C-alpha positions in Angstrom: 86.9 69.8 111.2 90.7 69.7 111.1 92.6 72.4 109.2 93.5 71.8 105.6 97.2 71.7 106.3 96.7 69.0 108.9 94.5 66.9 106.6 97.2 67.2 103.9 99.9 66.1 106.3 97.9 63.0 107.3 97.2 62.2 103.6 100.9 62.5 102.8 101.7 60.1 105.7 99.3 57.5 104.1 101.0 58.0 100.7 104.4 57.5 102.2 103.3 54.2 103.7 101.7 53.3 100.4 105.0 53.8 98.6 106.6 51.1 100.8 103.9 48.6 99.9 104.3 49.4 96.2 108.1 49.0 96.4 107.7 45.6 98.2 105.2 44.4 95.5 107.5 45.5 92.6 110.6 44.1 94.2 108.9 40.7 94.9 107.7 40.5 91.3 111.4 40.5 90.2 111.8 37.0 91.7 110.3 35.5 88.5 108.9 32.0 88.9 109.8 31.9 92.6 107.7 34.9 93.2 105.1 34.4 96.0 102.1 36.0 94.2 100.1 36.0 97.4 102.6 38.5 98.9 102.5 40.6 95.8 98.7 40.7 96.0 98.7 41.6 99.7 101.0 44.5 99.1 99.1 45.7 96.1 95.8 45.6 98.1 97.5 47.5 100.9 98.7 50.1 98.4 95.2 50.7 97.1 93.7 50.8 100.5 96.2 53.4 101.7 95.5 55.6 98.6 91.8 55.4 99.3 92.5 56.4 103.0 94.6 59.3 101.8 91.7 60.4 99.5 89.2 60.1 102.3 91.4 62.2 104.6 91.8 64.9 101.9 88.0 65.0 101.6 87.6 65.2 105.4 85.7 61.9 105.5 86.3 60.0 108.7 86.7 56.2 108.5 86.8 53.7 111.3 89.9 51.7 112.3 89.2 48.0 112.1 90.9 45.3 114.1 91.1 41.7 113.0 91.4 39.2 115.9 93.4 36.1 115.4 91.3 33.0 116.1 
């Protein structure tokens, strides 16, 4: 199992990425009626997913990478 410092470093990386998704969602919401809500929802979902990944990393729980192929 990786060292606690290494796990914390990886979790922090996920949180930093998460902050960008949160900023994008908040900024897009400021567009008012012209706001593309699907974009806001996408970034909100990504934000939550990255927080969950950060938590899993902190707990030492491995999770698989998934790839979506374009059809």
